[in-house]
N, C-alpha and C positions, 0 to 999 in steps of 0.2 A: 369667103366663108359666110355662111348664113348666120342669123342672130342666135340660134340655138348652139352652134358650134363655138361661137364667141363666148357665150355665157359659160359653157361647160369649160372651155380653155380657162376662162377667168376663175372658176371655182377650183380648178387644179392649181392655178397660181396662188390663189388665196390660202389653200391647205398646205402647200409645199413651202412657200415663203413664210408662213406662220412657223413651221419647224425650223426653217434656217434663222428666223428671228430669235428663236430660243437658243440654238446650238451654235450658229455661225457657219454652218455648212449643210449641204445636202438637198437644197432646193432643186438644182438643175437635174442631177441624176434621178430624183424621185419623180420629177415632172415630165422628163423626156419621153417614156413609153406612151403616156396618154396624150401629151401635146403633139407628138409626131403623128399619132393616129388621127387627131383632129385636124391638124394644119399642115402636115407633111414636114419632112426633115429640113427642107431648104428654108422654111419660114419659122418653124418652131425654135430650132437651135439659136439663130441670131436673136430672136425675140426673147428667148430665156436668158441669154447672156447679158442683155441690156437690163432686164428686169433685176437679175441678181446683182448686177453692178449698182443699180439705184438703191436696192436694200442694203447692200454693204456699205455704200457711201453714207447712208443715213446713220447707220450703227457707228461708223468711224467718226462721224460729226459729233454724236452724242456722247461717245465713249472714248474720245480721242486720248485722254490722260490715261486711259487703261491699257493702251497698246505698249507691249514689251518691245521696244524698237530693236534691242539686240537680237531677239528671236525673229523678229520680222525680217531683218536684214539677212540673217542666216537662211531662213526659210526661202525667201524670194531669191536668193543667189542661186541655190541649188535647183530650185524649181525653174527658174528661167533658162538654166542650162539644158534642162530636158524638154522645153517647150517646142523648139523647132524639130527635135527628133520625133515628138508626137505628131506634129503636122505632117512630117514625111511619112510616118508609119500609117497615118489615117488613109493616104493615098496608095500605099504600097502593100499592106498586109490585110488579110481578111478581117473585117470588123468583128465578125462573130467570135474568131479565135481570141482576140485581144479582149473582148468584153467577158467572155467565159473565164479567161485566166484571172481577170480582175474580179469578177464576182465571187469565184470560189475563195480567193484570198481574203476578200472582205468578210465573207460569211464566217470563215474560220476565226479570223481576229475577233469579230463581233461576239460569236458564241463563247469565245474564251473570256472576254472582258465581262459579259453578262454573268457567266459562271462565277467569276471572281467577285463581281459586285453583289451577287445574291448569296455568296458563300459566307463561310464563318469568318470572324476577325482574325483568327490564326491563319486561314487561307489568304486573306487579304494582305496580312503582313508579309507572309512568305512571298507572295506575288510582287509586292512592292519592293522587297529586298532584291528579288530577281531583277526587277527593272532598273534598280539603282545600279546593280552591278553591271548591266548591260550597258547603261549610259556612260559608266566610267571606263569600262574595258573595251567596248566595241561601239564607240561613238560613230565609227565611220559607217556601221550598218544602218543607223538612223539617217545619216546623211544620204545613203543610197535610196532610202525610202523617200526622201524629198525630191531627189532626182527623178525617181520613178513617178512621182506624184506630178512633176512637170511634163513628162512624157504622156501620161494619161490626160492631163488637162489639154495638152496640144491636140491630142487625138479626138477627145470626146467633150471637152470643156467641162470635165467632172473628175479631176485628179484629186479631189479632196480627201478620199478615204485614206490614201498613203500619208498625206500631210497631217490628218487627224490622228493618226497612230503616233506620229512623232510629237505633235502638239500636246497630246493627252499626257505625255511624260514630262515635256518642258514647261507646260503651262497648266498646273493643277487648279489655279483659281478659274472659276467659270467665266467671270467677266474679261479677265486678261485673255483667256482662251478665245472667247468669241471675237473681241475687239481686234486681237492680233491676226486671227484668221481673216476677218473681214477686210482689214487693210491690205492683206495679201491679195484677196479676190478683187478688190478694187483696182489694184495695179495689173493683175493678169487679165481680168476681163476688159480693162481699157485697151490693152494691147490687141485683144481679140476683136473688139469693136473697130478700132482703127483699121485692122486687117480686112474686116468685112466692108467698111466704108471703101477702102482702096480697091477691093475686088468687085465692088457693085452689089453686094449681097443685100445692103440696107436699101431695099427698093420699097415701092408703094405697099404691097401687102404686109410687109415687115413692119413698116412705120405705123400703118393703120392698126394692126393688131396690138402693138405696144401701147398705142393711144387708148384703145378700148379696154385694155386690161389694167391701166393705171390704178382705177378705184380698187379693184381686187388686190393689187400689190399693196396699196396704202393700208387696207384693212388687215391683211395678212402680217405686215411689218409691225404695225401698232400692236396688234394682239400678241404677237410672238415676244415683242420687247417687253410688254407687260408681264407675260408669263415667265420670261427669263429673270425678271427683277424679283419674282415671288417664289421661284423654285429653289429648293434646298440643294446643296452641293452634291450629296450622294444621289439624289433623284436625277440631277443633271447628268452625272457621269452615266447613269443607267440609260437615260434618253439618248445620249450620244451613241452609245453601242447599238440601241434599237434602230436608230436612223441609219447607222452604218450597216446593219444587218438587213434593213429593208432595201437600201441602196445596192447591196450586193445581190439580193434576190431580183431586183429589177434589172440588173446587169445581165443576168441569165436569160432574160426573155428575148 
């Protein structure tokens, strides 16, 4: 890669990891279309996995006490079950079909969430009551979302949207939400990194690009963490759905 491509890659990393520094998800799926165009899929994907792991590891360290371990164990258990299926699907089914299905689902969920977030208090109360009924009567449906999140993460390293839908119900506090999700990404991405090392993916070009993008990662992480600590709860929820919407749109590309 030439110097300009590396700088552009770094700018994408800064912007997308700034968003994940606020919300706890979204950096990989937002960065993928641009980073693949700059570096190619075989370099961009393993680089982004490592950078996302570093960001999440930092958040886990500084917010360790805010992790809800009961939810972490539940989320990681269902997601890991789906992970190998996703790895198999990536090599067996058309990528475009999987990405289109996921993108449409994400957009619908995000638009509904934004409609509720910007709606009246009466609409929000009714929506919350519906969500509470769903978690009591049909908890298994939420568990299916976590399982699907594992499948998508195994296929594209971006299963966050499914997990976010669950976490937005189970973890209403913004800091618990971010810390618990980041603890999960640390675990999952570590598995992906070990798999990439085992298969020889972590070669010279990948390691070089990781090194040159570390300053951009650091800037995005620190700025995102500052914004997270100063953002209001209602604004945070709206931002979560905006990132989910953008992620869905990028999935359709």
